[in-house]
C-alpha positions in Angstrom: -0.3 19.5 -17.4 3.5 19.9 -17.1 3.4 18.8 -13.4 1.3 15.8 -14.3 3.9 14.7 -16.8 6.8 15.2 -14.4 5.1 13.1 -11.7 4.3 10.4 -14.2 7.8 10.2 -15.7 9.4 10.3 -12.2 7.2 7.4 -11.2 8.2 5.4 -14.3 11.9 6.0 -13.8 11.9 5.0 -10.1 9.9 1.9 -10.9 12.2 0.8 -13.7 15.3 1.5 -11.6 13.9 -0.6 -8.8 12.7 -3.3 -11.2 16.1 -4.0 -12.7 18.0 -3.7 -9.4 15.6 -6.2 -7.9 16.1 -8.8 -10.7 19.9 -8.4 -10.7 20.1 -8.8 -6.9 17.8 -11.8 -6.8 19.7 -13.6 -9.6 23.0 -13.1 -7.6 21.7 -14.5 -4.2 21.6 -18.1 -2.9 17.9 -17.9 -3.6 18.6 -17.5 -7.3 16.0 -19.1 -9.6 16.4 -17.2 -12.9 14.0 -14.5 -11.9 15.0 -12.3 -14.8 14.0 -15.1 -17.2 10.6 -15.4 -15.5 10.2 -11.7 -15.7 10.9 -11.7 -19.4 8.3 -14.4 -19.9 5.8 -12.3 -18.0 6.5 -9.2 -20.2 6.1 -11.2 -23.4 2.8 -12.7 -22.2 1.4 -9.3 -21.1 2.4 -7.7 -24.4 0.9 -10.6 -26.4 -2.4 -10.4 -24.5 -2.6 -6.6 -25.1 -1.9 -7.0 -28.8 -4.6 -9.7 -29.1 -7.0 -7.3 -27.6 -5.8 -4.7 -30.2 -6.6 -7.0 -33.1 -10.3 -6.8 -31.9 -10.6 -3.2 -30.7 -8.1 -1.6 -33.1 -6.9 1.3 -31.0 -4.8 1.1 -27.8 -7.0 3.5 -25.9 -10.1 1.4 -26.7 -8.2 -1.7 -25.4 -7.3 0.0 -22.1 -10.9 1.1 -21.6 -12.6 -2.2 -22.6 -14.0 -4.4 -19.9 -12.0 -7.5 -21.0 -8.7 -5.7 -20.5 -9.8 -4.6 -17.0 -10.7 -8.2 -16.1 -7.2 -9.2 -17.1 -5.7 -6.5 -14.8 -8.1 -7.5 -12.0 -6.9 -11.1 -12.2 -3.4 -9.8 -12.0 -4.1 -7.8 -8.9 -5.9 -10.8 -7.4 -2.9 -12.9 -7.7 -0.7 -10.1 -6.4 -2.8 -9.7 -3.3 -2.5 -13.4 -2.6 1.3 -13.4 -2.9 1.5 -10.3 -0.6 -0.7 -12.0 2.0 1.4 -15.2 1.9 4.6 -13.1 2.1 3.5 -11.0 5.1 2.0 -14.1 6.9 5.4 -15.9 6.7 7.3 -12.9 8.1 8.2 -12.5 11.8 9.0 -9.3 13.5 11.4 -9.7 16.5 13.1 -7.4 19.0 16.8 -8.2 19.5 19.0 -6.0 21.6 16.5 -3.2 21.3 16.6 -3.4 17.5 13.5 -4.3 15.5 14.2 -7.0 12.8 11.8 -8.5 10.2 12.7 -12.0 9.2 11.5 -13.8 6.1 9.8 -17.2 6.7 12.0 -18.3 9.7 12.0 -22.0 10.7 14.4 -22.1 13.6 16.1 -19.1 15.4 19.1 -18.7 17.7 18.9 -15.1 18.9 21.8 -15.2 21.4 23.3 -12.1 19.8 26.2 -9.9 20.9 24.8 -6.4 21.7 24.8 -4.0 20.1 23.7 -5.9 17.0 24.9 -4.9 13.5 23.0 -6.0 10.5 24.3 -5.9 7.0 21.8 -6.9 4.3 22.8 -8.3 0.9 19.4 -9.2 -0.5 16.9 -6.9 -2.3 14.1 -8.3 -0.1 11.6 -6.6 2.2 13.0 -8.7 5.1 16.2 -10.3 6.4 17.2 -13.8 5.4 19.7 -16.3 6.7 22.2 -15.0 4.1 22.4 -11.6 5.9 25.0 -10.8 8.5 23.4 -10.3 11.9 26.3 -10.1 14.3 26.3 -13.6 15.7 22.6 -14.3 15.5 21.4 -17.2 13.4 18.2 -18.4 12.0 17.1 -20.8 9.3 14.5 -19.7 6.8 12.2 -21.6 4.5 13.9 -21.0 1.2 11.1 -22.6 -0.9 8.6 -20.0 0.5 11.0 -17.2 -0.3 11.7 -18.4 -3.8 7.9 -18.7 -4.4 7.3 -15.1 -3.2 10.3 -13.7 -5.2 9.2 -15.6 -8.3 5.6 -14.4 -8.3 6.6 -10.8 -7.4 8.9 -10.8 -10.4 6.1 -12.0 -12.7 3.5 -9.6 -11.3 5.9 -6.7 -11.2 6.7 -7.2 -14.8 3.1 -7.4 -15.9 2.1 -4.3 -14.0 5.0 -2.4 -15.6 3.8 -3.4 -19.0 0.3 -2.2 -18.1 1.7 1.2 -17.0 3.9 1.4 -20.1 0.8 0.9 -22.4 -1.1 3.6 -20.5 1.9 5.9 -21.1 1.9 5.0 -24.8 -1.8 5.7 -25.1 -1.4 9.1 -23.6 1.7 10.0 -25.6 0.5 8.5 -28.9 -2.9 10.2 -28.9 -1.6 13.4 -27.2 -4.2 13.3 -24.5 -4.1 14.9 -21.1 -3.4 12.6 -18.2 -6.6 11.9 -16.4 -5.9 11.1 -12.7 -8.8 8.7 -12.2 -9.1 6.3 -9.2 -7.9 3.3 -11.2 -5.0 5.3 -12.7 -3.7 6.5 -9.3 -4.2 3.0 -7.9 -2.1 1.5 -10.6 0.7 4.0 -10.1 0.7 3.6 -6.3 0.6 -0.2 -6.6 3.5 -0.3 -9.0 5.5 2.0 -6.7 4.6 -0.2 -3.6 6.1 -3.2 -5.3 9.1 -1.2 -6.3 9.8 -0.6 -2.6 10.8 -4.3 -2.2 14.6 -3.5 -1.9 14.0 -1.3 1.2 14.8 -3.6 4.2 12.9 -2.4 7.2 14.7 -1.1 10.3 11.4 -0.6 12.3 8.2 -2.4 13.0 6.7 -1.7 9.6 8.2 -2.0 6.1 7.3 0.0 3.0 6.5 -3.4 1.3 4.0 -4.2 4.0 2.3 -0.8 4.0 2.3 -0.4 0.3 0.9 -3.8 -0.3 -2.5 -2.7 1.1 -2.9 -0.6 -2.1 -3.0 -3.8 -4.2 -6.5 -4.6 -3.0 -7.8 -1.3 -4.4 -6.6 -2.6 -7.8 -9.4 -5.2 -7.6 -11.7 -2.3 -8.5 -10.7 -3.0 -12.1 -13.2 -5.9 -12.0 -16.3 -3.7 -11.4 -15.7 -0.1 -12.5 -15.9 -0.7 -16.3 -19.2 -2.4 -15.8 -21.0 0.2 -13.8 -22.0 2.5 -16.7 -23.4 -0.3 -18.8 -25.0 -2.6 -16.2 -28.8 -2.0 -16.0 -30.2 -5.2 -14.7 -31.2 -5.1 -11.0 -29.5 -8.4 -10.2 -26.2 -7.4 -11.8 -26.3 -4.0 -10.0 -26.7 -5.9 -6.7 -23.7 -8.1 -7.6 -21.5 -5.0 -8.2 -22.6 -3.5 -4.9 -21.6 -6.7 -3.1 -18.2 -6.6 -4.8 -17.7 -3.0 -3.6 -18.4 -4.1 0.0 -16.0 -7.0 -0.4 -13.2 -4.8 -1.8 -13.6 -2.2 1.0 -13.5 -5.0 3.6 -10.4 -6.6 2.1 -8.5 -3.2 2.0 -9.4 -2.6 5.6 -8.4 -6.1 6.6 -5.0 -5.7 4.8 -4.4 -2.4 6.8 -5.3 -4.1 10.1 -3.2 -7.2 9.2 -0.1 -5.0 8.7 -0.8 -2.9 11.8 -1.0 -5.9 14.2 1.9 -7.9 12.6 4.7 -6.7 14.9 2.5 -6.9 18.1 4.6 -9.8 19.6 7.7 -7.6 19.6 5.8 -4.8 21.3 3.4 -6.4 23.8 3.0 -9.7 25.7 -0.8 -9.9 25.4 -1.3 -9.9 21.7 -4.3 -11.3 19.9 -3.2 -14.2 17.8 -6.2 -14.0 15.5 -4.6 -11.1 13.6 -1.8 -13.5 12.6 -4.2 -15.0 10.0 -5.6 -12.9 7.2 -8.9 -14.8 7.1 -9.5 -14.0 10.8 -8.6 -10.3 10.2 -11.2 -10.2 7.4 -13.8 -11.7 9.8 -12.9 -9.0 12.4 -13.4 -6.2 9.8 -16.8 -7.6 8.8 -17.9 -7.9 12.4 -16.7 -4.3 13.1 -18.3 -2.7 10.1 -21.6 -4.5 10.7 -21.6 -2.9 14.3 -22.1 -6.3 15.8 -18.7 -6.4 17.7 -18.4 -9.8 19.3 -15.3 -8.7 21.2 -13.4 -11.9 20.5 -10.7 -9.9 18.7 -9.3 -6.5 19.4 -6.2 -4.5 18.3 -3.4 -4.1 20.8 -0.9 -2.0 19.0 -1.2 1.8 18.8 -1.1 1.5 15.0 -3.8 -1.0 15.0 -6.1 1.2 17.1 -5.5 4.2 14.8 -6.2 2.0 11.7 -9.5 0.7 13.0 -10.6 4.3 13.8 -9.7 5.3 10.2 -11.5 2.2 8.8 -14.7 3.0 10.8 -14.6 6.7 9.7 -14.1 5.7 6.1 -16.9 3.2 6.3 -19.3 5.8 7.7 -18.4 8.0 4.7 -18.5 5.3 2.1 -21.4 3.1 3.1 -24.1 5.8 2.5 -23.1 5.8 -1.1 -23.6 2.1 -1.3 -27.0 2.4 0.5 -28.1 5.1 -2.0 -27.2 2.7 -4.8 -29.3 0.0 -3.2 -32.3 2.4 -2.8 -31.9 3.6 -6.4 -31.9 0.0 -7.5 -35.1 -0.7 -5.5 -36.8 2.4 -6.9 -36.4 1.0 -10.4 -38.8 -1.8 -9.5 -41.6 -2.3 -12.2 -44.2 -1.7 -9.5 -42.8 1.8 -8.9 -43.1 2.4 -12.7 -46.8 1.5 -12.6 -47.3 3.8 -9.6 -45.6 6.7 -11.5 -47.9 6.1 -14.5 -50.9 6.1 -12.2 -49.8 9.4 -10.7 -49.5 10.9 -14.2 -53.0 9.7 -15.0 -54.4 11.2 -11.8 -52.7 14.5 -12.6 -54.2 14.6 -16.1 -57.7 13.8 -14.7 -57.3 16.6 -12.2 -56.3 19.0 -14.9 -59.3 18.2 -17.0 -61.6 18.4 -14.0 -60.3 21.7 -12.7 -60.0 24.2 -15.6 -58.7 21.8 -18.2 -61.6 22.7 -20.6 -61.1 26.4 -20.3 -57.4 26.0 -20.8 -58.0 24.0 -24.0 -60.4 26.6 -25.3 -57.8 29.3 -24.7 -55.2 27.3 -26.5 -57.6 26.7 -29.5 -58.3 30.4 -29.8 -54.6 31.3 -29.7 -53.8 28.7 -32.4 -56.8 30.0 -34.5 -55.5 33.5 -34.4 -52.1 32.3 -35.7 -53.6 30.2 -38.5 -57.3 31.0 -39.2 -57.6 28.6 -42.1 -56.5 25.6 -40.1 -59.2 23.4 -38.6 -58.4 22.1 -35.1 -59.8 18.8 -33.8 -61.8 18.6 -30.6 -60.0 16.4 -28.2 -63.3 15.8 -26.3 -65.0 14.2 -29.3 -64.5 10.4 -29.1 
């Protein structure tokens, strides 16, 4: 238990340090747009929503376990995934003087640099912008896109921190043991992945890109609270479909990041992986074992990722298939067949020794209570 608390507190401290450093850095750049103010609005909104739930459910632990709160968190993750996809889509990974650079939403570039290139970053962003010193290199970026990404990341980061804080208050206030469930671990990792925004990459992949794939697992908040209570066959089918979609989206995010720097590594890259929608299509085709062959990974990381995705699918899909079979078994026709089998067994019992067994039972009961009259089950 002591180790759990140490890990939990360290995660919170690192997240808060990153959170405040990001807001201060963003407010001081030429992309300033009062991000700290927007973050404050997000915190106030998240706290207000949680307290409204508390007015209905009374205790904080009940609020955090209720399906309505999980739906709110799932919507938060859905928007977070969209922002991450737009951010990674607008990034460009280039190779200048043998140095790998990740640019944010570049419009025009002049890469006639003096080698060796020296880069000094001033922004708490997961990529370089035109405000960074790049040793003679110049490029113009789309500042509106960067402001949009930074603004939404500030809002989402603030709301997730409030969510983590309320989980900590629930554990501390009720003196419960920390339960490392799938959703709890996902929330911690997603929060830490957003906290890695200040780390400007020096290689093909940034921590912001890799950590963003975890956000898609946060969408599980939309279905896990309903699994214990859903009994209808149609609704169970809907939950199974959502499971498949979330697994596919997570795999697509991993492949999207893996193939992002392909143009800086190879000359024959597949342009389809530059669009997240096409990447989702590729994962669906691959997991269905159809394999059209119109898209294929070219980077070493992409090939490793698709192997991991296939192995994970082989391990995970049987669970979904078993859920489907269990759902089919609960068909009313199967219930009637089970009743028919019970009737057949009862008839067989009566036809093969059932009468003698009944007589032995009557004698045994008669010995225990001689004055009690026992009915004859054969008398109609």
